[in-house]
N, C-alpha and C positions, 0 to 999 in steps of 0.2 A: 565062679563065673558070673554069679549074680552081682558080686561086688564089682567086677570089671564093668558090667553094663551100667550099674549105678554111677560108677566113676565117670564113664563116658558121657552119661546124661548130664551130670554136674559140670563137666568141662565145657560141653556144647552150650549149656545155659550161660556159663560165665562169658564164653566167647561172644554170645548174642548180646549180653548186657554191655560188654566192652565195645562192640561195633556200634551200638546205639549211642553210647556216651562219647564216642570219639568224633561224631559228626553233629556238632551243636545246631539247634534250630533247623532240623531237617525233617522232611516227611518221607516215609519209606513206603514202597509198594513192592511186594514179592522180594523183599530183601534188598532193593536198590533205592537209592535216594532220587526222587523225581523233582523235588522243589526244595531249594534251600533259601531260607529267610535271611536277608542281609541285615546285620545289626544296624540300628538306626543311626548310630554314631558315625557310620561310614557314608551316609546319604547326604550329598551336598544340599544346602538350603537353596530355595527358589528365590532368585533376586529379580525384582521388578525394575526395569530400566525406564527412566524418564525420557521424555521427548526433548533430548538436549540438542543444541546446535550441531553437534557432531553426527547426529542421526539424520539430519535433513540433507536433501540433495543440494549440492553446490557445485558449480562448474569448476573444473580444475584447468590449469593453464595448458595441459597436454591433451585435453579432451576435445574431440571433434564432433561429438554427438550431442552438443548442448545448444539450446537457444536462449538468448539473454534479452531481456526487455526492460524498458522503463515505463511505468504505468502512472498516469496522472494528467493534469494537475488536480489534486484534491484541495478543496478550499479550507479544510480543517485538519488538524493533526489527529483528531479523534477518528474521523472517517478513514484516514489512511491507515491507522492502527488496526481498525476493525477489519479492513480488507487484508491487511498483513496477517492477521490471525488466521483468516480463512486460507491464505497461502501457506502458512506454517502447518495448519492441520492437514493440508493436502500433501505434506511431506517436503516442502520446498523452503530453502533459506531465502531471507529477504532483508533489505535495509531501506530505511526511509531517509530521504534527504529534503531539506527545505530550501526554497529559493525566494529571496526577497527582491522585490523590484517596485517600481512606481506605476500604478495603474491609472490610465486615463479615464477620469470620470465623465468629463464632458468638454465640449469645444465652445469657446466664446468668440463670437464675431463682433468686432468693435471698430470704431473709428478713433484714431489716436487723439490724445488730449488737445483741446483748443487753448488759446491763450487765456481766455476767461469764460466764465459761465454763460455770459450773454451770447456769445458766439455758438456755444454748445446748444443753447436753448433754441436759437434760430434754426440751426441744422436739424434739430429734432423735429421741429414743426414742418420743415421742408420734407423730411423723410415720411412723416405721417401722411402728407398729401399724396405721396406716391404709393400709399397703401401698406407701408410697412408699420405694423402696429406695436410690436414689442420693442420699442425704443425708450431707453432710459439713460439719464445722465449719471455718470459715476461721480460721487461727490467726495471721495476720500481715497487715500492710498496713491500708489504710483500711477493709476489710471484716472486720477482726479481730472474732471472736466472732459473726459473721454465719453464716447457714446457707445452704449451697449445695444447691439442690434438683436441679440438673442443667444440663448444657450442651446446646443444640440448635442445629443448623445451619439450621433452618427457623423463620421468625418465627411462622408459624401454630401450630406445635407448642409453641413457647415461650409463646405467649399462652394456649393451651389448659391447659398445666400451671399457669401463673400463676393462672388462674381456678379451677382444681382446688383449689389450696392455699388460696386466699382463701375458698373455700366451706367448707374445714375450720376457718376461723376465724383464719387467720394473714395477716399483712400481706405477702403475697408481691409481689415486684417483679421487673423484668427489666432487664438492661443489655446493651449491645453490646460485644463485643471487636473492635477494628478493627486493621487493619495497613495500612501505606502500599502503595498500588498505582499502577503506571504502565502505561498502555495507549497504543496508537498507532493513528492514523487516517490514511487516504490520501485526499487530495483530488485529484480529477481531472476533466477536462472531456472530452467526446466529441461529435462531430457527432450531431445529432438522429436518433434511430433506429438507431444503430450497434449497440447491445446487445453491448457489449464483455464477453467471458466472464469477468469479474472473480471472480464467485462460484465458478466451477470452479476457477480458480487458488487462491483463498483456502482452499477446503476441502482441496485436495490438499497445500498447504503447511502449514497449521495446522488439522488436522481437529478438534482439541479445542475450538477457540474458537468462540463464537457470533457469526458474522460478519453484519453487516447492510450493505445498500447504501441509503443515505439520500439522497434528492434535496436539494440546497441551492441557494441563490440564486447565480446566475452572476455577479452584480454584484460 
């Protein structure tokens, strides 16, 4: 009988050892596994995603819930890029485009060239008698022997002075002096009603520019 009891104890002990070794990396309580440790080789590695263009909001042709704008003009590419970075950090896609044109610097009011300098000199003296002070004879170029009545940054002022000289009996005219100008615009899309603070960013980065936010077609 004693041998039978000892045999049963040995068998139970072996069964217990077998049950433990058959469930690797497990914690047991009252004979039941309550937590199993997953082998490290089966855990996927954590992948950090960069803020790539695919992650940014961009209007799709079928979307009806987007607002699309052009922001500008910026006087420098650097300022446009800085505002663009704010837009990108806000989660929106953008693109910068440049526009080149001729900027009117000032307006010249003048009397067309005379046949000789003596005639131009006499007209200059006459105009000074009428109180017109900024009178000069142009001595070279296509306006040689013409009379400059003055330069004006404002078209309204130039027109007013032109009419004044014409009233005195002289054939006054006006011309524009232009210079090449390049400005930059930002195109961006946002979900409808987002009210992205682009104007605040623009004013802080380029306070001297007159920035506008103009709605555009999202197509």
